[in-house]
Each structure stands twice: as C-alpha cells, then as structure tokens.
PQR file of N, CA, C, O and H, with PARSE charges and radii, in Angstrom:
ATOM      1  N   MET A   1      22.277 -11.527 405.573 -0.4000 1.5000
ATOM      2  CA  MET A   1      21.115 -11.102 404.713 -0.0000 2.0000
ATOM      3  C   MET A   1      21.544  -9.756 404.891  0.5500 1.7000
ATOM      4  O   MET A   1      21.827  -9.463 406.052 -0.5500 1.4000
ATOM      5  N   GLU A   2      21.719  -8.452 403.632 -0.4000 1.5000
ATOM      6  CA  GLU A   2      21.990  -7.209 404.076 -0.0000 2.0000
ATOM      7  C   GLU A   2      20.259  -6.527 403.596  0.5500 1.7000
ATOM      8  O   GLU A   2      19.471  -6.950 402.750 -0.5500 1.4000
ATOM      9  H   GLU A   2      21.489  -8.690 402.689  0.4000 1.0000
ATOM     10  N   ALA A   3      20.188  -5.750 404.218 -0.4000 1.5000
ATOM     11  CA  ALA A   3      19.029  -4.686 403.944 -0.0000 2.0000
ATOM     12  C   ALA A   3      18.771  -4.239 402.695  0.5500 1.7000
ATOM     13  O   ALA A   3      17.588  -4.004 402.450 -0.5500 1.4000
ATOM     14  H   ALA A   3      20.828  -5.407 404.905  0.4000 1.0000
ATOM     15  N   LYS A   4      19.874  -3.989 401.509 -0.4000 1.5000
ATOM     16  CA  LYS A   4      20.046  -3.395 400.757 -0.0000 2.0000
ATOM     17  C   LYS A   4      19.494  -4.413 399.558  0.5500 1.7000
ATOM     18  O   LYS A   4      18.656  -4.112 398.707 -0.5500 1.4000
ATOM     19  H   LYS A   4      20.836  -4.179 401.708  0.4000 1.0000
ATOM     20  N   THR A   5      20.466  -6.247 399.769 -0.4000 1.5000
ATOM     21  CA  THR A   5      20.285  -6.961 399.206 -0.0000 2.0000
ATOM     22  C   THR A   5      18.400  -7.318 399.142  0.5500 1.7000
ATOM     23  O   THR A   5      17.779  -7.753 398.173 -0.5500 1.4000
ATOM     24  H   THR A   5      21.146  -6.491 400.460  0.4000 1.0000
ATOM     25  N   ILE A   6      17.927  -7.002 400.333 -0.4000 1.5000
ATOM     26  CA  ILE A   6      16.510  -7.472 400.396 -0.0000 2.0000
ATOM     27  C   ILE A   6      15.659  -6.061 399.365  0.5500 1.7000
ATOM     28  O   ILE A   6      14.813  -6.334 398.514 -0.5500 1.4000
ATOM     29  H   ILE A   6      18.431  -6.648 401.120  0.4000 1.0000
ATOM     30  N   VAL A   7      15.889  -5.311 399.525 -0.4000 1.5000
ATOM     31  CA  VAL A   7      15.292  -3.990 398.768 -0.0000 2.0000
ATOM     32  C   VAL A   7      15.701  -4.180 397.300  0.5500 1.7000
ATOM     33  O   VAL A   7      15.027  -3.474 396.550 -0.5500 1.4000
ATOM     34  H   VAL A   7      16.576  -5.089 400.217  0.4000 1.0000
ATOM     35  N   THR A   8      16.243  -4.628 396.937 -0.4000 1.5000
ATOM     36  CA  THR A   8      17.060  -4.849 395.353 -0.0000 2.0000
ATOM     37  C   THR A   8      16.111  -6.283 395.681  0.5500 1.7000
ATOM     38  O   THR A   8      15.089  -5.876 396.233 -0.5500 1.4000
ATOM     39  H   THR A   8      16.790  -5.202 397.546  0.4000 1.0000
ATOM     40  N   PHE A   9      16.075  -7.320 395.594 -0.4000 1.5000
ATOM     41  CA  PHE A   9      15.235  -8.463 395.535 -0.0000 2.0000
ATOM     42  C   PHE A   9      13.302  -7.967 395.073  0.5500 1.7000
ATOM     43  O   PHE A   9      12.479  -8.545 394.362 -0.5500 1.4000
ATOM     44  H   PHE A   9      16.905  -7.651 395.145  0.4000 1.0000
ATOM     45  N   ILE A  10      13.236  -6.855 395.770 -0.4000 1.5000
ATOM     46  CA  ILE A  10      12.179  -6.395 396.615 -0.0000 2.0000
ATOM     47  C   ILE A  10      11.360  -5.569 394.729  0.5500 1.7000
ATOM     48  O   ILE A  10      10.215  -5.806 394.343 -0.5500 1.4000
ATOM     49  H   ILE A  10      13.904  -6.386 396.347  0.4000 1.0000
ATOM     50  N   LYS A  11      12.282  -4.764 394.050 -0.4000 1.5000
ATOM     51  CA  LYS A  11      12.562  -4.052 393.313 -0.0000 2.0000
ATOM     52  C   LYS A  11      12.516  -4.870 392.120  0.5500 1.7000
ATOM     53  O   LYS A  11      11.850  -4.654 391.108 -0.5500 1.4000
ATOM     54  H   LYS A  11      13.211  -4.571 394.364  0.4000 1.0000
ATOM     55  N   ALA A  12      13.429  -5.991 392.395 -0.4000 1.5000
ATOM     56  CA  ALA A  12      13.842  -6.263 391.116 -0.0000 2.0000
ATOM     57  C   ALA A  12      11.820  -7.238 390.635  0.5500 1.7000
ATOM     58  O   ALA A  12      11.275  -7.089 389.541 -0.5500 1.4000
ATOM     59  H   ALA A  12      13.970  -6.167 393.217  0.4000 1.0000
ATOM     60  N   ALA A  13      11.177  -8.145 391.875 -0.4000 1.5000
ATOM     61  CA  ALA A  13      10.157  -8.704 391.790 -0.0000 2.0000
ATOM     62  C   ALA A  13       9.047  -7.347 391.041  0.5500 1.7000
ATOM     63  O   ALA A  13       8.326  -7.569 390.068 -0.5500 1.4000
ATOM     64  H   ALA A  13      11.619  -8.267 392.764  0.4000 1.0000
ATOM     65  N   GLU A  14       9.137  -5.916 391.783 -0.4000 1.5000
ATOM     66  CA  GLU A  14       7.881  -5.226 391.403 -0.0000 2.0000
ATOM     67  C   GLU A  14       7.916  -5.136 389.597  0.5500 1.7000
ATOM     68  O   GLU A  14       6.939  -5.120 388.848 -0.5500 1.4000
ATOM     69  H   GLU A  14       9.722  -5.735 392.574  0.4000 1.0000
ATOM     70  N   LEU A  15       9.836  -5.073 389.114 -0.4000 1.5000
ATOM     71  CA  LEU A  15      10.071  -4.316 387.856 -0.0000 2.0000
ATOM     72  C   LEU A  15       9.608  -6.033 386.875  0.5500 1.7000
ATOM     73  O   LEU A  15       8.802  -6.287 385.980 -0.5500 1.4000
ATOM     74  H   LEU A  15      10.629  -5.086 389.722  0.4000 1.0000
ATOM     75  N   GLY A  16      10.494  -6.763 387.560 -0.4000 1.5000
ATOM     76  CA  GLY A  16      10.508  -8.247 386.780 -0.0000 2.0000
ATOM     77  C   GLY A  16      11.831  -7.857 385.184  0.5500 1.7000
ATOM     78  O   GLY A  16      11.899  -8.355 384.060 -0.5500 1.4000
ATOM     79  H   GLY A  16      11.149  -6.558 388.287  0.4000 1.0000
ATOM     80  N   SER A  17      12.516  -6.957 385.762 -0.4000 1.5000
ATOM     81  CA  SER A  17      13.580  -6.885 385.423 -0.0000 2.0000
ATOM     82  C   SER A  17      14.770  -6.577 385.829  0.5500 1.7000
ATOM     83  O   SER A  17      14.799  -5.458 386.342 -0.5500 1.4000
ATOM     84  H   SER A  17      12.461  -6.553 386.675  0.4000 1.0000
ATOM     85  N   PHE A  18      16.526  -7.534 385.789 -0.4000 1.5000
ATOM     86  CA  PHE A  18      17.491  -6.465 386.682 -0.0000 2.0000
ATOM     87  C   PHE A  18      18.244  -5.504 386.277  0.5500 1.7000
ATOM     88  O   PHE A  18      19.094  -4.952 386.976 -0.5500 1.4000
ATOM     89  H   PHE A  18      16.502  -8.443 385.372  0.4000 1.0000
ATOM     90  N   SER A  19      17.914  -5.168 384.811 -0.4000 1.5000
ATOM     91  CA  SER A  19      18.259  -4.452 384.433 -0.0000 2.0000
ATOM     92  C   SER A  19      17.809  -2.943 384.798  0.5500 1.7000
ATOM     93  O   SER A  19      18.525  -2.054 385.258 -0.5500 1.4000
ATOM     94  H   SER A  19      17.223  -5.616 384.244  0.4000 1.0000
ATOM     95  N   ARG A  20      15.814  -2.859 384.326 -0.4000 1.5000
ATOM     96  CA  ARG A  20      15.578  -1.758 385.022 -0.0000 2.0000
ATOM     97  C   ARG A  20      15.738  -1.390 386.766  0.5500 1.7000
ATOM     98  O   ARG A  20      16.075  -0.374 387.374 -0.5500 1.4000
ATOM     99  H   ARG A  20      15.232  -3.581 383.953  0.4000 1.0000
ATOM    100  N   THR A  21      15.322  -2.733 387.178 -0.4000 1.5000
ATOM    101  CA  THR A  21      16.234  -2.811 388.938 -0.0000 2.0000
ATOM    102  C   THR A  21      17.532  -1.811 389.296  0.5500 1.7000
ATOM    103  O   THR A  21      17.490  -0.851 390.066 -0.5500 1.4000
ATOM    104  H   THR A  21      15.048  -3.558 386.684  0.4000 1.0000
ATOM    105  N   ALA A  22      18.458  -2.184 388.696 -0.4000 1.5000
ATOM    106  CA  ALA A  22      19.772  -1.362 388.279 -0.0000 2.0000
ATOM    107  C   ALA A  22      19.584   0.058 387.583  0.5500 1.7000
ATOM    108  O   ALA A  22      20.141   0.960 388.209 -0.5500 1.4000
ATOM    109  H   ALA A  22      18.493  -2.963 388.071  0.4000 1.0000
ATOM    110  N   ASN A  23      19.146   0.321 386.816 -0.4000 1.5000
ATOM    111  CA  ASN A  23      18.620   1.653 386.776 -0.0000 2.0000
ATOM    112  C   ASN A  23      18.193   2.377 387.819  0.5500 1.7000
ATOM    113  O   ASN A  23      18.932   3.164 388.409 -0.5500 1.4000
ATOM    114  H   ASN A  23      18.693  -0.412 386.307  0.4000 1.0000
ATOM    115  N   VAL A  24      17.059   2.188 388.108 -0.4000 1.5000
ATOM    116  CA  VAL A  24      16.063   2.734 389.213 -0.0000 2.0000
ATOM    117  C   VAL A  24      17.154   2.706 390.856  0.5500 1.7000
ATOM    118  O   VAL A  24      17.053   3.451 391.832 -0.5500 1.4000
ATOM    119  H   VAL A  24      16.458   1.548 387.629  0.4000 1.0000
ATOM    120  N   LEU A  25      17.949   1.768 390.661 -0.4000 1.5000
ATOM    121  CA  LEU A  25      18.582   1.779 391.919 -0.0000 2.0000
ATOM    122  C   LEU A  25      20.604   2.423 391.736  0.5500 1.7000
ATOM    123  O   LEU A  25      21.541   2.512 392.530 -0.5500 1.4000
ATOM    124  H   LEU A  25      18.031   1.164 389.868  0.4000 1.0000
ATOM    125  N   GLY A  26      20.467   2.643 390.647 -0.4000 1.5000
ATOM    126  CA  GLY A  26      21.472   3.308 390.888 -0.0000 2.0000
ATOM    127  C   GLY A  26      22.704   2.433 390.945  0.5500 1.7000
ATOM    128  O   GLY A  26      23.773   2.910 391.328 -0.5500 1.4000
ATOM    129  H   GLY A  26      19.707   2.571 390.002  0.4000 1.0000
ATOM    130  N   TYR A  27      22.598   1.247 390.601 -0.4000 1.5000
ATOM    131  CA  TYR A  27      23.585  -0.033 390.220 -0.0000 2.0000
ATOM    132  C   TYR A  27      23.782  -0.114 389.014  0.5500 1.7000
ATOM    133  O   TYR A  27      23.217   0.601 388.186 -0.5500 1.4000
ATOM    134  H   TYR A  27      21.730   0.859 390.290  0.4000 1.0000
ATOM    135  N   SER A  28      24.772  -1.167 388.706 -0.4000 1.5000
ATOM    136  CA  SER A  28      25.380  -1.472 387.260 -0.0000 2.0000
ATOM    137  C   SER A  28      24.284  -3.182 387.844  0.5500 1.7000
ATOM    138  O   SER A  28      24.060  -3.704 388.936 -0.5500 1.4000
ATOM    139  H   SER A  28      25.231  -1.748 389.379  0.4000 1.0000
ATOM    140  N   GLN A  29      23.840  -3.543 386.209 -0.4000 1.5000
ATOM    141  CA  GLN A  29      23.037  -4.637 385.948 -0.0000 2.0000
ATOM    142  C   GLN A  29      23.632  -5.375 386.844  0.5500 1.7000
ATOM    143  O   GLN A  29      23.215  -5.334 388.001 -0.5500 1.4000
ATOM    144  H   GLN A  29      24.022  -3.119 385.322  0.4000 1.0000
ATOM    145  N   ALA A  30      24.866  -6.307 386.453 -0.4000 1.5000
ATOM    146  CA  ALA A  30      25.821  -7.309 387.097 -0.0000 2.0000
ATOM    147  C   ALA A  30      25.819  -6.431 388.758  0.5500 1.7000
ATOM    148  O   ALA A  30      26.571  -7.235 389.310 -0.5500 1.4000
ATOM    149  H   ALA A  30      25.204  -6.340 385.513  0.4000 1.0000
ATOM    150  N   ALA A  31      25.628  -5.792 389.442 -0.4000 1.5000
ATOM    151  CA  ALA A  31      25.263  -5.701 391.032 -0.0000 2.0000
ATOM    152  C   ALA A  31      24.337  -6.144 391.441  0.5500 1.7000
ATOM    153  O   ALA A  31      24.192  -6.659 392.550 -0.5500 1.4000
ATOM    154  H   ALA A  31      25.017  -5.138 388.994  0.4000 1.0000
ATOM    155  N   VAL A  32      23.541  -6.009 390.580 -0.4000 1.5000
ATOM    156  CA  VAL A  32      21.554  -6.517 391.064 -0.0000 2.0000
ATOM    157  C   VAL A  32      22.115  -7.952 390.734  0.5500 1.7000
ATOM    158  O   VAL A  32      22.238  -8.635 391.751 -0.5500 1.4000
ATOM    159  H   VAL A  32      23.658  -5.590 389.679  0.4000 1.0000
ATOM    160  N   THR A  33      22.522  -8.641 389.448 -0.4000 1.5000
ATOM    161  CA  THR A  33      22.581 -10.192 389.563 -0.0000 2.0000
ATOM    162  C   THR A  33      23.622 -10.153 390.924  0.5500 1.7000
ATOM    163  O   THR A  33      23.056 -10.353 391.999 -0.5500 1.4000
ATOM    164  H   THR A  33      22.422  -8.086 388.623  0.4000 1.0000
ATOM    165  N   VAL A  34      24.568  -9.998 390.947 -0.4000 1.5000
ATOM    166  CA  VAL A  34      25.480 -10.559 392.066 -0.0000 2.0000
ATOM    167  C   VAL A  34      24.531 -10.414 393.447  0.5500 1.7000
ATOM    168  O   VAL A  34      24.718 -11.263 394.319 -0.5500 1.4000
ATOM    169  H   VAL A  34      25.027  -9.835 390.074  0.4000 1.0000
ATOM    170  N   GLN A  35      23.494  -9.348 393.687 -0.4000 1.5000
ATOM    171  CA  GLN A  35      23.154  -9.402 394.987 -0.0000 2.0000
ATOM    172  C   GLN A  35      22.154 -10.538 394.915  0.5500 1.7000
ATOM    173  O   GLN A  35      21.988 -11.345 395.830 -0.5500 1.4000
ATOM    174  H   GLN A  35      23.342  -8.658 392.979  0.4000 1.0000
ATOM    175  N   ILE A  36      21.391 -10.547 393.572 -0.4000 1.5000
ATOM    176  CA  ILE A  36      20.717 -11.452 393.590 -0.0000 2.0000
ATOM    177  C   ILE A  36      20.969 -13.047 393.950  0.5500 1.7000
ATOM    178  O   ILE A  36      20.248 -13.704 394.702 -0.5500 1.4000
ATOM    179  H   ILE A  36      21.526  -9.891 392.829  0.4000 1.0000
ATOM    180  N   LYS A  37      22.147 -13.534 393.255 -0.4000 1.5000
ATOM    181  CA  LYS A  37      22.704 -14.632 393.491 -0.0000 2.0000
ATOM    182  C   LYS A  37      23.543 -14.880 395.004  0.5500 1.7000
ATOM    183  O   LYS A  37      23.664 -15.991 395.521 -0.5500 1.4000
ATOM    184  H   LYS A  37      22.732 -13.001 392.645  0.4000 1.0000
ATOM    185  N   GLN A  38      24.024 -13.747 395.517 -0.4000 1.5000
ATOM    186  CA  GLN A  38      24.307 -13.888 396.968 -0.0000 2.0000
ATOM    187  C   GLN A  38      22.772 -14.398 397.780  0.5500 1.7000
ATOM    188  O   GLN A  38      22.552 -15.484 398.315 -0.5500 1.4000
ATOM    189  H   GLN A  38      23.926 -12.845 395.098  0.4000 1.0000
ATOM    190  N   LEU A  39      22.093 -13.525 397.686 -0.4000 1.5000
ATOM    191  CA  LEU A  39      20.503 -14.220 398.060 -0.0000 2.0000
ATOM    192  C   LEU A  39      20.153 -15.372 397.963  0.5500 1.7000
ATOM    193  O   LEU A  39      19.876 -15.914 399.033 -0.5500 1.4000
ATOM    194  H   LEU A  39      22.272 -12.642 397.251  0.4000 1.0000
ATOM    195  N   GLU A  40      20.024 -16.170 396.753 -0.4000 1.5000
ATOM    196  CA  GLU A  40      19.209 -17.691 396.149 -0.0000 2.0000
ATOM    197  C   GLU A  40      20.430 -18.292 397.134  0.5500 1.7000
ATOM    198  O   GLU A  40      20.069 -18.985 398.085 -0.5500 1.4000
ATOM    199  H   GLU A  40      20.249 -15.731 395.884  0.4000 1.0000
ATOM    200  N   ASP A  41      22.366 -17.962 396.867 -0.4000 1.5000
ATOM    201  CA  ASP A  41      22.642 -18.911 397.696 -0.0000 2.0000
ATOM    202  C   ASP A  41      22.733 -19.325 399.368  0.5500 1.7000
ATOM    203  O   ASP A  41      23.121 -20.332 399.959 -0.5500 1.4000
ATOM    204  H   ASP A  41      22.659 -17.399 396.094  0.4000 1.0000
ATOM    205  N   GLU A  42      22.127 -17.912 399.836 -0.4000 1.5000
ATOM    206  CA  GLU A  42      21.964 -17.756 401.354 -0.0000 2.0000
ATOM    207  C   GLU A  42      20.512 -19.072 401.508  0.5500 1.7000
ATOM    208  O   GLU A  42      20.617 -20.204 401.980 -0.5500 1.4000
ATOM    209  H   GLU A  42      21.812 -17.094 399.356  0.4000 1.0000
ATOM    210  N   LEU A  43      19.445 -18.512 401.019 -0.4000 1.5000
ATOM    211  CA  LEU A  43      18.761 -19.174 401.311 -0.0000 2.0000
ATOM    212  C   LEU A  43      18.457 -20.782 400.508  0.5500 1.7000
ATOM    213  O   LEU A  43      18.034 -21.844 400.965 -0.5500 1.4000
ATOM    214  H   LEU A  43      19.360 -17.592 400.635  0.4000 1.0000
ATOM    215  N   GLY A  44      18.782 -20.473 399.476 -0.4000 1.5000
ATOM    216  CA  GLY A  44      18.888 -22.665 398.747 -0.0000 2.0000
ATOM    217  C   GLY A  44      18.410 -22.874 398.021  0.5500 1.7000
ATOM    218  O   GLY A  44      18.509 -23.946 397.423 -0.5500 1.4000
ATOM    219  H   GLY A  44      19.126 -19.610 399.105  0.4000 1.0000
ATOM    220  N   THR A  45      17.446 -21.688 397.636 -0.4000 1.5000
ATOM    221  CA  THR A  45      16.830 -21.875 396.114 -0.0000 2.0000
ATOM    222  C   THR A  45      16.545 -20.639 395.217  0.5500 1.7000
ATOM    223  O   THR A  45      16.496 -19.437 395.478 -0.5500 1.4000
ATOM    224  H   THR A  45      17.366 -20.818 398.121  0.4000 1.0000
ATOM    225  N   LYS A  46      16.406 -21.206 394.297 -0.4000 1.5000
ATOM    226  CA  LYS A  46      16.096 -20.251 393.205 -0.0000 2.0000
ATOM    227  C   LYS A  46      15.015 -18.992 393.398  0.5500 1.7000
ATOM    228  O   LYS A  46      13.858 -19.303 393.682 -0.5500 1.4000
ATOM    229  H   LYS A  46      16.446 -22.182 394.085  0.4000 1.0000
ATOM    230  N   LEU A  47      15.342 -17.645 393.260 -0.4000 1.5000
ATOM    231  CA  LEU A  47      14.024 -16.816 393.413 -0.0000 2.0000
ATOM    232  C   LEU A  47      13.766 -16.259 392.304  0.5500 1.7000
ATOM    233  O   LEU A  47      12.802 -15.495 392.353 -0.5500 1.4000
ATOM    234  H   LEU A  47      16.282 -17.392 393.029  0.4000 1.0000
ATOM    235  N   PHE A  48      14.532 -16.409 390.814 -0.4000 1.5000
ATOM    236  CA  PHE A  48      13.578 -16.094 389.884 -0.0000 2.0000
ATOM    237  C   PHE A  48      13.783 -16.819 388.780  0.5500 1.7000
ATOM    238  O   PHE A  48      14.590 -17.703 389.067 -0.5500 1.4000
ATOM    239  H   PHE A  48      15.316 -17.029 390.774  0.4000 1.0000
ATOM    240  N   ASP A  49      13.457 -16.886 387.668 -0.4000 1.5000
ATOM    241  CA  ASP A  49      13.466 -17.658 386.210 -0.0000 2.0000
ATOM    242  C   ASP A  49      13.868 -16.470 385.087  0.5500 1.7000
ATOM    243  O   ASP A  49      13.117 -15.886 384.305 -0.5500 1.4000
ATOM    244  H   ASP A  49      12.801 -16.168 387.435  0.4000 1.0000
ATOM    245  N   ARG A  50      15.115 -16.340 385.255 -0.4000 1.5000
ATOM    246  CA  ARG A  50      16.020 -15.849 384.330 -0.0000 2.0000
ATOM    247  C   ARG A  50      15.528 -16.107 382.808  0.5500 1.7000
ATOM    248  O   ARG A  50      15.329 -17.203 382.284 -0.5500 1.4000
ATOM    249  H   ARG A  50      15.725 -16.815 385.889  0.4000 1.0000
ATOM    250  N   MET A  51      15.394 -14.932 382.278 -0.4000 1.5000
ATOM    251  CA  MET A  51      14.462 -14.988 380.992 -0.0000 2.0000
ATOM    252  C   MET A  51      15.371 -14.550 379.510  0.5500 1.7000
ATOM    253  O   MET A  51      14.900 -14.209 378.425 -0.5500 1.4000
ATOM    254  H   MET A  51      15.556 -14.042 382.703  0.4000 1.0000
ATOM    255  N   GLY A  52      17.174 -14.735 380.010 -0.4000 1.5000
ATOM    256  CA  GLY A  52      17.836 -14.338 378.821 -0.0000 2.0000
ATOM    257  C   GLY A  52      18.456 -13.152 378.664  0.5500 1.7000
ATOM    258  O   GLY A  52      18.863 -12.442 379.584 -0.5500 1.4000
ATOM    259  H   GLY A  52      17.556 -15.012 380.892  0.4000 1.0000
ATOM    260  N   LYS A  53      18.555 -12.867 377.192 -0.4000 1.5000
ATOM    261  CA  LYS A  53      18.807 -11.493 376.591 -0.0000 2.0000
ATOM    262  C   LYS A  53      18.453 -10.257 377.207  0.5500 1.7000
ATOM    263  O   LYS A  53      19.098  -9.232 377.427 -0.5500 1.4000
ATOM    264  H   LYS A  53      18.225 -13.444 376.445  0.4000 1.0000
ATOM    265  N   GLY A  54      17.176 -10.626 377.452 -0.4000 1.5000
ATOM    266  CA  GLY A  54      16.225  -9.372 378.092 -0.0000 2.0000
ATOM    267  C   GLY A  54      16.730  -9.006 379.200  0.5500 1.7000
ATOM    268  O   GLY A  54      16.618  -7.796 379.394 -0.5500 1.4000
ATOM    269  H   GLY A  54      16.652 -11.459 377.274  0.4000 1.0000
ATOM    270  N   ASN A  55      17.207  -9.541 379.951 -0.4000 1.5000
ATOM    271  CA  ASN A  55      17.400  -9.625 381.178 -0.0000 2.0000
ATOM    272  C   ASN A  55      16.265  -9.658 382.322  0.5500 1.7000
ATOM    273  O   ASN A  55      16.277  -9.292 383.497 -0.5500 1.4000
ATOM    274  H   ASN A  55      17.298 -10.525 379.794  0.4000 1.0000
ATOM    275  N   SER A  56      14.840 -10.507 381.136 -0.4000 1.5000
ATOM    276  CA  SER A  56      14.249 -10.182 382.604 -0.0000 2.0000
ATOM    277  C   SER A  56      14.204 -11.495 383.060  0.5500 1.7000
ATOM    278  O   SER A  56      14.701 -12.530 382.614 -0.5500 1.4000
ATOM    279  H   SER A  56      14.830 -10.804 380.181  0.4000 1.0000
ATOM    280  N   ALA A  57      13.106 -11.119 384.610 -0.4000 1.5000
ATOM    281  CA  ALA A  57      12.936 -12.178 385.375 -0.0000 2.0000
ATOM    282  C   ALA A  57      11.696 -12.044 385.671  0.5500 1.7000
ATOM    283  O   ALA A  57      11.026 -11.011 385.666 -0.5500 1.4000
ATOM    284  H   ALA A  57      12.702 -10.278 384.972  0.4000 1.0000
ATOM    285  N   HIS A  58      11.238 -13.620 386.057 -0.4000 1.5000
ATOM    286  CA  HIS A  58      10.046 -14.075 386.583 -0.0000 2.0000
ATOM    287  C   HIS A  58      10.110 -14.272 388.298  0.5500 1.7000
ATOM    288  O   HIS A  58      10.842 -15.211 388.612 -0.5500 1.4000
ATOM    289  H   HIS A  58      11.782 -14.460 386.060  0.4000 1.0000
ATOM    290  N   ILE A  59       9.635 -13.737 389.164 -0.4000 1.5000
ATOM    291  CA  ILE A  59       9.450 -14.477 389.978 -0.0000 2.0000
ATOM    292  C   ILE A  59       9.168 -16.321 390.555  0.5500 1.7000
ATOM    293  O   ILE A  59       8.556 -17.088 389.812 -0.5500 1.4000
ATOM    294  H   ILE A  59       9.041 -12.974 388.908  0.4000 1.0000
ATOM    295  N   LYS A  60       9.682 -16.768 391.849 -0.4000 1.5000
ATOM    296  CA  LYS A  60       9.500 -18.293 391.613 -0.0000 2.0000
ATOM    297  C   LYS A  60       8.564 -17.633 392.813  0.5500 1.7000
ATOM    298  O   LYS A  60       9.081 -17.052 393.768 -0.5500 1.4000
ATOM    299  H   LYS A  60      10.180 -16.145 392.453  0.4000 1.0000
ATOM    300  N   TRP A  61       7.048 -17.794 392.652 -0.4000 1.5000
ATOM    301  CA  TRP A  61       6.675 -17.248 394.263 -0.0000 2.0000
ATOM    302  C   TRP A  61       6.628 -18.173 394.929  0.5500 1.7000
ATOM    303  O   TRP A  61       6.813 -18.076 396.142 -0.5500 1.4000
ATOM    304  H   TRP A  61       6.628 -18.265 391.877  0.4000 1.0000
ATOM    305  N   ARG A  62       6.242 -19.887 394.048 -0.4000 1.5000
ATOM    306  CA  ARG A  62       6.204 -20.634 395.059 -0.0000 2.0000
ATOM    307  C   ARG A  62       7.584 -21.111 396.061  0.5500 1.7000
ATOM    308  O   ARG A  62       7.539 -21.974 396.937 -0.5500 1.4000
ATOM    309  H   ARG A  62       6.092 -19.966 393.062  0.4000 1.0000
ATOM    310  N   ALA A  63       8.801 -20.294 395.664 -0.4000 1.5000
ATOM    311  CA  ALA A  63       9.888 -20.864 396.567 -0.0000 2.0000
ATOM    312  C   ALA A  63       9.741 -19.649 397.784  0.5500 1.7000
ATOM    313  O   ALA A  63       9.809 -19.772 399.007 -0.5500 1.4000
ATOM    314  H   ALA A  63       8.838 -19.593 394.952  0.4000 1.0000
ATOM    315  N   VAL A  64       9.495 -18.341 396.879 -0.4000 1.5000
ATOM    316  CA  VAL A  64       9.574 -17.226 398.009 -0.0000 2.0000
ATOM    317  C   VAL A  64       8.402 -17.531 398.945  0.5500 1.7000
ATOM    318  O   VAL A  64       8.514 -17.270 400.143 -0.5500 1.4000
ATOM    319  H   VAL A  64       9.439 -18.241 395.886  0.4000 1.0000
ATOM    320  N   SER A  65       7.100 -18.163 398.370 -0.4000 1.5000
ATOM    321  CA  SER A  65       5.949 -18.528 399.482 -0.0000 2.0000
ATOM    322  C   SER A  65       6.493 -19.633 400.367  0.5500 1.7000
ATOM    323  O   SER A  65       6.554 -19.327 401.558 -0.5500 1.4000
ATOM    324  H   SER A  65       7.009 -18.375 397.397  0.4000 1.0000
ATOM    325  N   SER A  66       6.857 -20.720 400.078 -0.4000 1.5000
ATOM    326  CA  SER A  66       7.737 -21.999 401.208 -0.0000 2.0000
ATOM    327  C   SER A  66       8.496 -21.123 401.866  0.5500 1.7000
ATOM    328  O   SER A  66       7.981 -20.797 402.935 -0.5500 1.4000
ATOM    329  H   SER A  66       6.808 -20.969 399.111  0.4000 1.0000
ATOM    330  N   LEU A  67       9.721 -20.517 401.598 -0.4000 1.5000
ATOM    331  CA  LEU A  67      10.854 -19.571 402.470 -0.0000 2.0000
ATOM    332  C   LEU A  67      10.071 -18.404 403.793  0.5500 1.7000
ATOM    333  O   LEU A  67      10.700 -18.032 404.784 -0.5500 1.4000
ATOM    334  H   LEU A  67      10.140 -20.782 400.729  0.4000 1.0000
ATOM    335  N   CYS A  68       8.790 -18.045 403.526 -0.4000 1.5000
ATOM    336  CA  CYS A  68       7.895 -17.210 403.844 -0.0000 2.0000
ATOM    337  C   CYS A  68       7.366 -18.282 405.434  0.5500 1.7000
ATOM    338  O   CYS A  68       7.500 -18.075 406.640 -0.5500 1.4000
ATOM    339  H   CYS A  68       8.279 -18.348 402.721  0.4000 1.0000
ATOM    340  N   THR A  69       6.908 -19.132 404.838 -0.4000 1.5000
ATOM    341  CA  THR A  69       6.122 -19.720 405.701 -0.0000 2.0000
ATOM    342  C   THR A  69       6.770 -20.876 406.610  0.5500 1.7000
ATOM    343  O   THR A  69       6.590 -21.198 407.785 -0.5500 1.4000
ATOM    344  H   THR A  69       6.799 -19.300 403.859  0.4000 1.0000
ATOM    345  N   SER A  70       7.476 -21.298 405.734 -0.4000 1.5000
ATOM    346  CA  SER A  70       8.326 -21.795 406.668 -0.0000 2.0000
ATOM    347  C   SER A  70       9.943 -21.507 407.800  0.5500 1.7000
ATOM    348  O   SER A  70      10.807 -22.258 408.252 -0.5500 1.4000
ATOM    349  H   SER A  70       7.622 -21.036 404.780  0.4000 1.0000
ATOM    350  N   ASN A  71       9.805 -20.742 407.838 -0.4000 1.5000
ATOM    351  CA  ASN A  71      10.101 -19.267 408.790 -0.0000 2.0000
ATOM    352  C   ASN A  71       9.503 -18.745 409.902  0.5500 1.7000
ATOM    353  O   ASN A  71      10.006 -18.314 410.940 -0.5500 1.4000
ATOM    354  H   ASN A  71       9.103 -20.131 407.471  0.4000 1.0000
ATOM    355  N   SER A  72       8.292 -18.845 409.531 -0.4000 1.5000
ATOM    356  CA  SER A  72       6.960 -18.221 410.668 -0.0000 2.0000
ATOM    357  C   SER A  72       6.812 -19.171 411.557  0.5500 1.7000
ATOM    358  O   SER A  72       5.985 -19.047 412.461 -0.5500 1.4000
ATOM    359  H   SER A  72       7.884 -19.195 408.688  0.4000 1.0000
TER
END
C-alpha cells in the first residue's frame, strides 16, 4: 500500500468524486480509478459505490469501519 494511494483515497472520500480528486491532485481520472481499484483489491472489499456518468463516488463507511476495527 503506497502513501499516494491513501492520499488519493482520503481526497476521494472528502470530495465524493474521482474526477474532482484527479483535478485537485493533478492526476488523470483514470489514474485515480486505478489507485482506488488497487486499494480495494488489496483490502478485499469495495470502498466506494460508483454512481455512473458523473464519476461521483459515495464511500462505503461500513466497509472502511470494519477494516479499521479488524486491524486494530
């Protein structure tokens, strides 16, 4: 797990949009999607519900919460 992937995840959770995250961090939208997908694969769970054309993403707080508590 790379630090830049965590930064991307946090920014995407704050902004609720992979496109806006890409603009803020200076990445392409595809790069953000790849980073989030790699993180989800590594953790074994989906972290966002993708919402189609608008590239908006809603974080799945239950998945994140369960990952945090299971690793403590």
